[in-house]
N, C-alpha and C positions, 0 to 999 in steps of 0.2 A: 217700375213706374216712378219711384222717387228719383232715380237717376235721370230719367227723361224729363221730369219736372225741373230738375236743376238746370239741365241744358236749355230748357225753354226760358227759364228766368234769365240766364246769361244772354240768350238771343234777344230778349226784350230790352235788356240794358244796352246791348250793342246797337239795336235798331233805334233806341231813343237817342243815343249819342250821334247817330248818323242823321236822323231826321230833324233834330233840333238845330237851331241856328249855330253856326260855327262860333266857338268861344275859346278864349285862352286866358290863363292866369299868369301874372308876373310874380316870380318869387325872388327873394333876396339873393344877390350874387355872392359867390365865395371868392375872397381875395387872398392870394398867397404870394410868395416871392416871385415876381416876374410874370404872374398869370392871373387872369380874372376869369371865373367860370360863371356864365349867365345861366339862370335856372328858370324853367317855366313848366306849365302843365296844359296840354291841349285837352280841354274838357269835352268839346264836341267838335266833330269835323263837319257838321252840317251837310251840305250837298257835296262837300269835297274841297280840299285845298291843295296847293302844290308847293308852297314855300312857307317856312316859318323862321322866326328869328327874334332879334332884340334890337331896339334903337334907343339911343340915350343922348341927352343934352343937358346943359346947365339951365335950360328953360323948361317949364312944365309942358306936358303933352308933346314930347318929341315924335316925329314921324320919319319914315324912311326917305322922305323928300327934303327934309330940312335938318337932318342930324346924322351922326355916325350910326352905322348899323352893322350887324353880322347876321348871316342867314345860312340856311341849308335847304335843299330841295327834297321834300318828303311829304307824306300825307298820313302819317300815323297818329294814333291817339295816345295820350298819357304824358307822363313826365319826361322832360328832356333837358339837356344841357349843351351849351356851346362854349368851349374854352379857347381863349386867345391870349397870346402874350401881350404885355404892355407895349412892346416895340411895334406890334401890328397896328396899334391905334394910339392916338394922342390923348393922354390923360394928364391932368395937373394934380399935383400933390395937395392933400388936405382940402379937396374940393367936393361939394355936394352936386350929384348928378340926378336927373330924373330918368327913369328907365321904364320902358314898356315892352312887353312881349307882343308879337304880332303874327298874324296869318294872312297870306294872300290866297283868297279863295279862287275857284275856277273862273269866276267872272271878272277877275283882276281887282275886285274890291279888297281893301285892306281892313282887317278886323284887329283892333288893338285891345290889349289888356289894360287894367288899371295902372295909373302911375304909382311907382314906388320910388323912394330916394335911397341912395347909398353915398357914402363919403369915402373918398380914396384916402389911404394912409399917408403919413409923411414919407419922404423918400427912404427913411431908415428908422429902425428902432434899436435902442441899446438895451439888451436884456441881461440883467445881473445873473450870475451863477454862484455856486457855493464857494466861499473863501476857504482855502485849504492850506495845509502845512503851516499852522499858526504857532509861532514861538512867542517868547516874551517880548521881543523887539522887532519881529518881522512876520510877514504873512504873504501868501500868494493870492492876489486878487484875480478874479476871473469874470469874464463877461462874453457875450455873444452879440455880434453886430448882424442884424437882419436887414438886408437891403431889398427894396421893392422895385428898383429900376424905373421908377416913374420919371426921374430926371437923372442926369449925369451926377456922379458923386465924386468929389475931389477933396478929401479931408486934409486939413492942415495938421490936426492933432487927433490922436485916439488915446484914451487912457482912463485914469481914475482920479477923482478928487476925494479927499477925506479929511475929517477933523473929529474932535471929541464931543461935538454937539450937533444937534439936528440942523437941517437947513443948509447943508453944504452945497457949494457950487465952485466953479473954477476961479471965482473972484475972492472967495473967503477961505478956501481950504488949501491944503497941500496937494500937489499934483505929481503923478508919475505917468509918463507917456511912452508910446512906442517910438522907435527911431524912424521907421519907414511906414507911415500910415498908408493903407490901401484897402480896397474892398474888391471881392469877387462876388460872392453871393452871401454865404454865412461865414463870418470870420470869428474864430475864437481868439480872445485876447487873454493872456496870462502874464501878469507882471508881479514881481516881488517888490513889496514896499518895506523899507527898513527904518531904523531910528524911531521906532514906536515906543510907547510907554507900556510897561508890564501891567497886566491885570486891568486893562482899560478898554472901555467900549468905544469903538470908532464908527462913525457914520460915513457911508461911502456912496458915491454914484459913479457909474461908468459914463463916459461922455465921448462925443465926437464933435469936433469943431471944424466948421467950414466957413471961412470968412467971419462974418459977425454972427452967424447962426450956430447955436450949440444944441446938440441933441443929448438928452440925459436919460439914463435908466431911472427906475424907481430908486428911492433912497433905501438903503439897507444897512445892517449893522453886523459887526463881528467883535469879539472880545479877545484880546491877547492873552496868552498863557501867563502864568505867574501867580495864580491863586494858591492858597494853602489847602492841601487836600485833607481827606479824612484821617490820614495817618499823622498829620502834622508836617508832612513833607511838601515838596514843591511840585505843582502841576506844570510841567515844562513843555508839553506838546499837545496840540489839538489837531486831529485830522480834518476837522470842519464838519464832519457828519459821522454818524454811527454806522459802521460796517463790520461784519464778522464779530458782532457783539461788543465792540468797544469803540471809543472815540478819543480818550485822553490817556496820556502817560504821566505817571506821578513817580518822582524819585523819593526814596525814603529820607527821613530827616537827617540821617547821618550814615557814615560808613559802617560796615560790619566790623565788630571786634570779636576775635576768637582767641580764647586763652590769653586774654590781656593784650593782644596785638591786633592792629588794624592792617597788617600785611598778610595777605592770604595767597596760598598756592592755587593755581588753576586746577591742578590735580591730574593724576594718571598719565604722567609723562611716559611716552612709549606706546600708549594705547591710542589707536586711531579711532576717533568717534565717528567721523564721516557725516556729510550732509547737514552740518550746521550752517544755517543761512546768515547772510549779512544784513538783509533789509529790515526796515521797520515793520514790526508785526510778528517777527520770528523768534523773539526772545523766549516766550513760554515753551514753544516746541523744542528749541535748542536746549533749554534747561532740562526738560524731561528726558531728552535723548542722552544728554551727558550723564544724568543720574542712572539711567538704565545700563550704561556701559562703563561707568566709572564707580567702583565701590568705595573710593576714599571718603571717609566720613567728614573730612574737613575740606573737601573740594569746594570751589567758589560757587558752583551751581547749587549744590546741596545746602550750603549755608544760606543762600538766598531763599530756597524753597522752604526752609524751616524757620525763617526769620519772621518775627511777630513784633509789632509795636502799636500801642494804642488800640488794641483789639483788631488790627488789620493784619492778615496773614497770607494774602494772595500775591506773593512776591516772586520774582524770577531774576535771573542774571541777564541783563540786556544784551541784545545783539549789537554788532558793530555800529550799525546806523542808528539804533536807539540810543547808544552811548554818545555818538556824535551829536545827536539832537539835544541831549542833556548838556553837552558843552556849549552848543550854539545858543541855547536859552540862558545859560548861566553867564556867558560872556557879557561884560559890561553891566551886569546886574548884581552878581555875587560871585565870590571866588570858590571854586571847588578844588583848587590845587595851588601850590606855590612852586617856585622855580627848582628847588632841589629835586633830584631824581627820586629820592626816597619818598617824596610827598606829592608826586604828580601823576603817577600811572594808575589806570583803572582797567580791570579785566572786562572784556566782553565775553559773550557766550559763543563767539564765532571762532572756530578753529582755523588755523592759517594754511591748511592744506597738507600738513604732515603730522606725525604722531608726537612731536616733541614741543610744538609751539602753538600759541593762540594769539589772537589780535588784542592788543591793549591800546588804550587811548592816553595820550599826553594831555591831561586835564588843564595844563597851564598854557600850552600853545595850540592844542586842538588837533594835532595830527595823530594818525594811527600807525602802528608798526607791529612786527612780530616780537613776542617775548616768550622765553622758555617757560613751559608749564611749571617748571620747578623754581622759577624766579620768585624769591620771597620778599620782594620790595613793591608789590602791587596791591592796591586797595580794591575794595568791592563796594559798589553802591547798588543795593537792590532797587528794582523798579516794579511797578504794578500798572495795570491798565483797567480802565472801566468805561 
């Protein structure tokens, strides 16, 4: 009996929707790249209808006889949407339109919903993204261009403007631009800016210039590396965001000294460690792997692991790329090496592909090369991450 009662209630609602005068509600459209989706809701079909749709104009109370419209032939009840590309109809950018949903009932009378207004977007947006690979004097700026295809887009410049105070634009800040600006739909822009100041906050906007019109992203900030870390050492690299539990790399205040000497063996010549990686982020795993397979008490990796200064003890032997990042941030800021061979080489935790050599960095000129694991003229700078 309860089940039958429920069916009866549903039938009553359906009969009410049919017997009432036909009516329709206009809902806010959804605007995405290249597409507009009109939304409505047929609340009552009345005695029946055979077409529904939407009409719009820059004037109030648009009708299907004096404005643009989109339609479909059906007679169903409830919510519905009609999606069309911008290229199908003429819209102007940043323009307010009046919109009404409508029904054509069987007698050919047109029933309209209430007016609502919507405003079309500009032809494009510049959306800022996370600044990455931040060093003391350089960083990778990133943005996304979101194009709506309301009008043709022919940019003269795409890039970034930046300075050390708020309110930056292309007239008062430094600029870095792409060589061949163009748009398809969504374009990611990634440019490296250099000659920055260490440990300094920069205000940035992505921009696109087309004639006299300039489109800007929201203003955002990033800070260059170069601050003093917890250990008293140098924070030399910032990923731009925390992933895998860390964001920053910090070099120890000085090189390791063992038995009165700052020249350290890599260790275990003739033993193949295998699978030591070169990329940024692999230093800790490399260090653990070396210690597991190399019993030498004075090997570079083990000395880094046991290193402690100013209460900080989570150190490791940096990978090849982590070591190169240290050089990149130190260049033009402070010296980590001098020209004599005995004072410029640093060990990485990256093996060179054989059992007798590993990758070292020339801290004076910045290049990497293979050095014998037994070479006793190489220094070690521990690194930590947080």
